[in-house]
C-alpha positions as CSV (number, residue, x, y, z in Angstrom):
1,M,101.8,48.1,72.8
2,A,99.3,45.9,71.1
3,K,100.1,42.5,69.9
4,K,100.2,41.9,66.1
5,V,97.5,39.7,64.8
6,S,98.6,36.8,62.6
7,K,97.3,36.5,59.0
8,N,95.5,33.2,59.8
9,A,93.7,34.9,62.7
10,R,92.5,37.7,60.4
11,I,91.2,35.1,57.8
12,A,89.3,33.3,60.6
13,Q,87.8,36.6,61.7
14,R,86.7,37.3,58.1
15,A,85.0,33.9,57.9
16,A,83.2,34.6,61.1
17,N,81.9,37.9,59.8
18,V,80.2,36.4,56.7
19,G,77.0,38.2,56.0
20,S,78.2,41.4,57.5
21,G,78.3,44.8,55.9
22,R,81.3,43.9,53.8
23,D,79.1,42.0,51.4
24,F,77.2,45.2,50.4
25,V,78.5,47.7,47.9
26,K,77.3,51.2,46.8
27,V,76.2,51.4,43.2
28,V,75.4,54.5,41.1
29,K,73.4,54.3,37.9
30,S,72.9,57.3,35.6
31,I,69.5,57.6,34.0
32,K,68.9,60.0,31.1
33,N,65.5,61.7,30.9
34,P,64.4,61.4,27.2
35,E,62.4,64.6,27.3
36,T,65.0,67.0,28.7
37,G,68.3,65.1,28.1
38,H,69.3,65.7,31.8
39,Y,70.8,62.9,33.8
40,T,69.6,61.7,37.3
41,F,71.6,59.3,39.4
42,K,70.2,56.4,41.3
43,E,72.3,55.4,44.3
44,L,71.8,52.2,46.3
45,F,73.6,49.9,48.7
46,I,73.0,46.4,47.4
47,H,74.5,42.9,48.0
48,K,77.5,42.1,45.8
49,E,75.7,39.3,44.1
50,E,72.9,41.6,42.9
51,V,75.1,44.1,41.1
52,D,74.8,42.5,37.6
53,S,71.0,42.4,37.8
54,F,70.9,46.1,39.0
55,F,72.8,47.2,35.9
56,S,71.0,44.9,33.5
57,D,67.6,46.5,34.3
58,T,66.7,49.0,31.6
59,K,64.1,50.9,33.7
């Protein structure tokens, strides 16, 4: 059987993995076509800190 990993060890592992894929999130933005009224969806994987700027763009 495998040994259990203590909580402190897991926190240390998380600190060592800074900048890994856990800092990225998938965002989906719906964009309405003014001519037809249909929606298209823009899906991206971006860094957590850029989420607000992604949704604030009105393009």
